[in-house]
C-alpha positions in Angstrom: 0.2 0.3 0.2 1.3 3.6 -0.9 1.8 6.3 1.8 -1.2 8.2 0.4 -2.6 4.5 0.8 -2.0 4.3 4.6 -2.8 8.3 5.5 -6.2 7.7 3.7 -6.9 5.0 5.9 -5.5 6.1 8.8 -7.8 9.5 8.3 -11.1 6.7 7.4 -10.4 5.2 10.7 -10.0 8.0 12.6 -13.5 9.4 10.9 -15.2 6.4 12.3 -14.4 5.8 15.7 -15.6 9.9 16.0 -18.7 8.9 14.2 -19.5 6.2 16.2 -18.1 8.0 20.0 -20.6 10.7 18.9 -23.1 8.1 18.5 -22.2 6.9 21.7 -22.2 9.7 23.6 -25.4 11.7 22.0 -27.6 8.4 22.9 -26.3 7.6 26.4 -26.9 11.4 27.3 -30.4 10.9 25.8 -31.0 7.6 27.4 -30.4 9.5 31.1 -32.5 12.5 30.2 -36.1 11.8 32.1 -38.8 10.6 30.4 -41.9 12.8 29.9 -44.7 11.4 31.8 -48.1 9.8 29.9 -50.2 11.2 28.9 -54.0 9.8 29.6 -54.2 8.0 26.8 -50.8 6.9 27.4 -51.1 5.5 31.1 -54.3 3.0 31.8 -53.9 3.0 35.2 -55.4 5.8 37.5 -53.7 4.3 40.3 -51.1 6.4 40.0 -50.7 8.9 42.5 -49.7 11.7 40.3 -52.7 10.7 37.6 -55.6 10.8 40.4 -58.1 14.1 39.6 -58.8 16.9 42.5 -61.1 15.7 45.0 -62.8 19.1 44.9 -63.8 17.8 48.9 -63.0 19.2 51.5 -61.4 16.2 54.5 -63.9 16.1 57.7 -62.6 14.7 61.3 -65.2 13.8 63.5 -65.2 12.0 66.9 -64.8 7.9 67.0 -68.2 7.9 68.7 -70.3 10.6 66.0 -72.1 9.9 63.0 -71.3 12.2 59.8 -74.4 12.3 57.2 -72.2 13.3 53.9 -75.6 14.8 52.6 -78.8 13.2 50.9 -79.6 10.4 53.9 -75.4 9.1 53.3 -73.9 9.3 56.7 -71.6 6.9 58.1 -70.4 5.5 61.3 -68.5 3.3 63.7 -69.1 0.8 66.4 -68.0 -1.8 68.8 -64.5 -1.4 69.3 -62.8 -4.6 70.6 -59.0 -5.1 71.4 -57.7 -8.8 70.9 -54.7 -11.7 69.9 -54.1 -13.0 67.0 -52.3 -16.1 67.7 -49.0 -16.5 64.8 -49.5 -13.3 63.5 -47.5 -10.9 61.1 -47.7 -7.2 60.4 -46.3 -6.6 56.8 -45.6 -3.3 58.0 -42.8 -3.8 60.9 -42.0 -7.3 60.2 -43.1 -8.3 63.4 -44.6 -11.9 64.0 -46.4 -14.1 67.2 -49.0 -12.9 69.3 -49.5 -9.4 67.9 -52.8 -7.2 69.8 -55.2 -5.1 67.6 -57.5 -3.0 67.4 -61.6 -4.1 65.9 -64.5 -2.2 64.9 -67.7 -2.3 62.8 -68.2 0.6 60.0 -71.6 1.4 59.1 -73.0 2.9 56.7 -76.9 3.9 55.7 -79.0 5.5 53.4 -82.1 7.2 54.4 -82.1 9.1 51.4 -85.4 8.9 48.7 -81.9 7.7 45.5 -79.8 4.5 45.4 -76.1 5.7 46.9 -73.1 3.8 45.4 -70.6 3.9 47.3 -68.1 2.4 45.2 -64.5 0.9 46.0 -63.1 2.3 49.2 -59.7 3.4 50.7 -58.9 3.3 54.5 -55.6 3.8 56.9 -55.2 3.5 60.6 -53.0 5.0 62.8 -52.8 4.4 66.5 -50.4 5.7 69.6 -49.2 8.7 70.7 -47.7 10.1 68.5 -49.9 8.6 65.9 -48.4 6.6 63.7 -49.8 4.4 60.5 -50.4 0.9 61.2 -51.5 -2.2 59.0 -55.0 -4.1 59.2 -54.7 -7.7 59.6 -58.3 -7.9 58.2 -59.5 -11.0 60.6 -63.5 -10.1 60.3 -66.2 -12.0 58.8 -67.2 -9.4 56.8 -64.6 -7.3 55.5 -65.8 -5.8 52.2 -67.9 -2.7 51.7 -71.0 -2.4 50.1 -71.0 -1.2 46.6 -74.3 0.2 47.0 -77.1 1.2 49.5 -80.5 1.4 48.0 -82.8 3.8 50.0 -83.4 2.8 53.0 -80.8 -0.3 53.2 -77.6 0.1 55.8 -74.8 -1.6 55.2 -71.5 -2.1 57.4 -68.1 -4.0 57.4 -65.0 -5.4 60.1 -62.2 -3.1 59.9 -59.2 -3.6 62.6 -55.4 -2.8 62.6 -52.5 -3.6 65.0 -51.7 -1.6 68.0 -50.5 -2.4 70.9 -52.3 -3.2 74.5 -51.2 0.7 75.5 -52.4 2.5 72.1 -55.4 4.5 72.9 -55.5 7.1 70.2 -56.5 5.9 67.0 -57.1 7.9 63.7 -59.1 5.7 61.0 -60.0 7.6 57.6 -62.0 6.3 54.7 -62.8 8.1 51.3 -65.0 6.4 48.4 -64.4 6.3 45.5 -65.4 4.9 41.6 -64.1 2.9 39.4 -61.6 6.0 37.8 -60.8 6.2 41.3 -62.4 9.8 41.1 -63.6 10.6 45.0 -67.5 10.2 45.6 -67.4 12.3 49.0 -65.1 13.7 50.9 -62.8 12.1 53.4 -63.5 10.6 56.8 -61.1 11.0 59.4 -62.2 9.2 62.5 -60.5 10.4 65.6 -60.6 9.9 69.6 -59.3 7.0 72.4 -60.6 3.6 73.2 -60.3 1.8 76.3 
């Protein structure tokens, strides 16, 4: 190969390397940029927090022994607080296992209005102690599913519980009703107070 041929080959190799490294650098930079959030059409999972619609409702706080009326005759209240111990229980939030104490109660709904009331999906949370700390639920009741709806004059209930030590007297329980698209149907209600 002539001297000119060697020079052409060397320059061609250098140019190819420069282009290759440049393309690799550009691809790396492009992949490290944060992705754009998906549009509603691209994201079929409305459970994602950032995609949840605003409720437009103000949260409501009531005492444990109060009944809250949402309006139109639809009301919610708590009753029958009891303490128990789950033998061989497992609290996944703390990793604790063994004979674990818990607090249980009944959530009662009533529709004294003239229209069927949709209750849809229910989200709930529980905190116990002083200061309050979030607590998981052992789900030990006989009837743990809220009703989907209530006809006029109908009532319904479900069993609720959360892990609570015997000296946990303070409780805070929040419940919120949503439709299938996770749009809130009523304001979230938080029950707070002390239990024996």
